[in-house]
N, C-alpha and C positions, 0 to 999 in steps of 0.2 A: 504494500500500500504506500502511496505517496505521502511523505511527511516533509513539509518545508523545513529548511534549516532555521533554527531559532538564533537570534542575535540579541544581545543587550542593546539598548538604544544608544549607549555611548560607543559601542563597537560599530554599530551601523553608521553613525555619524562619522566616525574616523574613516571607515571604508569609503563612504561617499566623498569625503574630502580628498582622499587618495585618488579616487576615480576622476574627480574634477581636475586634479593636477596632471593626470595621465590619460586624457581623452584620446580616442582613436581619431584617425584622419577624417573618417566619415562623421563622427560626432562633432569635430571642430567645424567642418563645413556646414552642417545643418545648424549648429549653434550660431554661426555667423548670420544666419537668416531668421533665427527665432529670438535672439537676445534683444533687449531694450524695446520690447513690444513692437518689433518690426512687422510681425505677421498679424494683421487684423487688430492691432492694438492690444493683443493678449499677452499677459506676462507668463513666461515659461521659466522654470527652474531646471537646471541641469544636474544630473546625478543626485536626484532628490530622494531622501528616504520617505517612503510612503508605507505605512503599516510596518511590515517586517521585510520590505523589499527596498532596493535602491532602483529607482526608475531612471532611464536615460534622460528623458525630458518630461516635465509635468506642468500642466496648466491647471491650477487649482480652481480658477473661475469656471472652467468648462468641465472639470473633473475628467481630464484627458491625459493619458500617458502615451508618449511616442517612444517606441523602442526601435533601436537599430540592431540588426542581427548580422553579425559576421559569420564566417565559416564555422566557428566553434558551436554555433547554435544548432547545427545539423548533426553534431556528433553525439554518440552514446545516448544517454537519457535526456539530453538537453531539450529536444522538441517536446517531450512529455512535461518536463519541468516548466518550460515556457508556457505551455497550454494551461497547466494547473495554476500557474502564477496569474495568467490573464483571467482565468475563471474566478480565482479568489478575489482579485481586484474588482471584477465585474459584480460580484456579490456585494461589494461595498459601494456600488454605484459609480465605479470608475471605469471608463472605456479605455481599452488598450488597442492601439493600432501599431502595426509592425511594418518595417521596411528593411530591405537588405542593404548592406553597404553599397552593393553594386547599383541599386536604384538611386541612392543618394549621389553617387559619383556620375552616373550616366543619365539620369532622368530627374534631376533636382527640381525642375519646374513642376513636373507631375507630382512629386512628393509633396511639395509646398501646396499645390492645389488640393491634394487629398487631405492634408492636415487642415487646410482652410475650411473644407466642407464639414469636417468634424467640429470645427469651432463655431459654426453658425447656429 
């Protein structure tokens, strides 16, 4: 049975801070378009702790999580973990949308349009 890993809130915050300092290239590129309310005037937070998870990007106003998936998300049990994580957040009223790193690099305008649709 799937059991999410439990973290203390202080450990979660430390991990989020570390992830903010070490963003992937895809995260850096998308963040350049989400930061400072650039997309539809909505505030996003990056590597934001939400419940027991660290989300790539989170808009509290719209209860929307944007996740970027690199190749590691296709390995082992990661797809199951990602699905369970998305389902868990959905039960808390938070929508999760996912994009691959490839989509961010090759079709950034499409990614931004898709995020915008979820912000409306």
